[in-house]
C-alpha positions as a Markdown table, in Angstrom:
| # | Residue | x | y | z |
|---|---|---|---|---|
| 1 | Met | 221.3 | 32.8 | -22.3 |
| 2 | Asn | 217.6 | 32.2 | -22.3 |
| 3 | Thr | 215.3 | 34.9 | -21.1 |
| 4 | Ala | 211.7 | 34.0 | -20.3 |
| 5 | Val | 209.3 | 36.8 | -20.8 |
| 6 | Asn | 205.9 | 36.5 | -19.2 |
| 7 | Val | 203.7 | 38.7 | -21.4 |
| 8 | Ile | 200.4 | 39.5 | -19.9 |
| 9 | Glu | 197.7 | 40.6 | -22.3 |
| 10 | Pro | 196.3 | 44.1 | -21.3 |
| 11 | Leu | 192.7 | 43.6 | -20.4 |
| 12 | Leu | 189.9 | 46.1 | -19.7 |
| 13 | Leu | 188.2 | 46.2 | -16.3 |
| 14 | Asn | 186.0 | 49.1 | -17.0 |
| 15 | Ala | 185.7 | 52.2 | -19.2 |
| 16 | Gln | 184.2 | 55.6 | -19.5 |
| 17 | Val | 183.7 | 58.0 | -22.4 |
| 18 | Thr | 183.8 | 61.7 | -21.8 |
| 19 | Asp | 183.2 | 64.5 | -24.3 |
| 20 | Asp | 187.0 | 64.5 | -25.0 |
| 21 | Glu | 188.4 | 61.0 | -24.1 |
| 22 | Ile | 188.0 | 57.3 | -24.0 |
| 23 | Ile | 189.3 | 56.2 | -20.6 |
| 24 | Ala | 190.1 | 52.5 | -20.0 |
| 25 | His | 190.8 | 51.1 | -16.5 |
| 26 | Leu | 192.9 | 47.9 | -16.9 |
| 27 | Val | 192.8 | 44.8 | -14.7 |
| 28 | Asp | 196.5 | 45.4 | -13.8 |
| 29 | Gly | 195.7 | 48.7 | -12.3 |
| 30 | Arg | 196.8 | 51.0 | -15.2 |
| 31 | Thr | 194.5 | 53.7 | -16.6 |
| 32 | Ile | 195.0 | 54.7 | -20.2 |
| 33 | Ser | 193.1 | 57.2 | -22.3 |
| 34 | Val | 193.0 | 58.3 | -25.9 |
| 35 | Pro | 191.4 | 61.3 | -27.5 |
| 36 | Leu | 187.8 | 60.8 | -28.5 |
| 37 | Val | 188.6 | 62.1 | -32.0 |
| 38 | Trp | 190.5 | 58.8 | -32.6 |
| 39 | Ser | 187.1 | 57.4 | -33.4 |
| 40 | Trp | 185.2 | 59.4 | -36.0 |
| 41 | Arg | 182.0 | 57.4 | -35.2 |
| 42 | Leu | 182.2 | 58.2 | -31.4 |
| 43 | Thr | 183.0 | 61.9 | -32.2 |
| 44 | Lys | 179.7 | 62.1 | -34.2 |
| 45 | Ala | 177.7 | 60.1 | -31.7 |
| 46 | Thr | 175.3 | 61.4 | -29.0 |
| 47 | Pro | 176.4 | 61.2 | -25.4 |
| 48 | Glu | 173.8 | 58.4 | -24.9 |
| 49 | Gln | 175.3 | 56.4 | -27.8 |
| 50 | Arg | 178.8 | 56.9 | -26.3 |
| 51 | Arg | 177.7 | 55.6 | -22.9 |
| 52 | His | 176.1 | 52.4 | -24.4 |
| 53 | Phe | 179.1 | 50.1 | -24.8 |
| 54 | Glu | 180.1 | 46.5 | -24.1 |
| 55 | Ile | 183.4 | 45.0 | -23.1 |
| 56 | Ile | 184.6 | 42.6 | -25.8 |
| 57 | Gly | 185.5 | 39.0 | -24.7 |
| 58 | Asp | 187.6 | 38.9 | -21.6 |
| 59 | Gly | 188.4 | 42.6 | -21.8 |
| 60 | Gln | 190.3 | 42.8 | -25.1 |
| 61 | Gly | 188.3 | 45.9 | -26.1 |
| 62 | Ile | 185.2 | 48.0 | -26.2 |
| 63 | His | 182.2 | 47.6 | -28.6 |
| 64 | Trp | 179.5 | 50.2 | -29.2 |
| 65 | Pro | 176.6 | 48.3 | -30.7 |
| 66 | Asp | 174.6 | 51.3 | -31.7 |
| 67 | Leu | 177.5 | 52.6 | -33.7 |
| 68 | Asp | 179.1 | 49.4 | -34.9 |
| 69 | Glu | 182.4 | 50.6 | -33.5 |
| 70 | Asp | 185.2 | 48.6 | -31.8 |
| 71 | Ile | 188.3 | 49.8 | -30.1 |
| 72 | Ser | 190.9 | 47.3 | -28.8 |
| 73 | Ile | 192.9 | 47.9 | -25.7 |
| 74 | Glu | 196.1 | 47.1 | -27.7 |
| 75 | Gly | 195.1 | 49.7 | -30.2 |
| 76 | Met | 194.7 | 52.3 | -27.4 |
| 77 | Leu | 198.1 | 51.3 | -26.0 |
| 78 | Tyr | 200.0 | 51.3 | -29.4 |
| 79 | Gly | 198.3 | 54.4 | -30.9 |
| 80 | Ser | 196.0 | 53.0 | -33.5 |
| 81 | Pro | 193.2 | 55.4 | -34.2 |
| 82 | Ala | 190.1 | 54.1 | -36.0 |
| 83 | Arg | 190.2 | 54.5 | -39.7 |
| 84 | Arg | 187.4 | 55.9 | -41.8 |
| 85 | Thr | 185.8 | 53.4 | -44.1 |
| 86 | Lys | 186.4 | 53.9 | -47.8 |
| 87 | Val | 182.8 | 55.1 | -48.3 |
| 88 | Ala | 183.1 | 57.6 | -45.5 |
| 89 | Ala | 186.4 | 58.9 | -46.8 |
| 90 | Thr | 185.0 | 59.3 | -50.3 |
| 91 | Arg | 182.0 | 61.2 | -49.0 |
| 92 | Leu | 184.2 | 63.5 | -47.0 |
| 93 | Thr | 186.3 | 64.2 | -50.1 |
| 94 | Glu | 183.3 | 64.9 | -52.2 |
| 95 | Lys | 181.7 | 67.3 | -49.7 |
| 96 | Gly | 185.0 | 69.1 | -48.8 |
| 97 | Ala | 187.1 | 68.9 | -45.8 |
| 98 | Gly | 184.9 | 71.1 | -43.7 |
| 99 | Ser | 181.8 | 68.9 | -44.0 |
| 100 | Ser | 180.8 | 66.0 | -41.9 |
| 101 | Asp | 179.3 | 62.7 | -43.1 |
C-alpha cells in the first residue's frame, strides 16, 4: 500500500511580539506562539528592537536585524528555543546565575 503525504511547509504570514510572547500567524490560518524567554536576545531587547523584525524568505522564519536573532517557524512548532552562544553562556557562569550578560 502506498500512501502519498502532501507535506506543506508551515509559512509565516505575519508576526507580533509582546512583552511575553512571540506570536506567529501562518498562511494556513493557524496561530502559534512561544514564550519570549525562548530567545534570550529578545528577552533583553527593548520593545522597539523587538518590533523591528523581517520575515525570512517566503515565510520560513523571523529575523531581528538589530539583534542578529533568527527564529524559524519549524523551531516554534517543534519546541526549539534559541540557545545561548558559548561566549554568552561562559559570561553567565562567570557572573553567577543571577546576573545578566
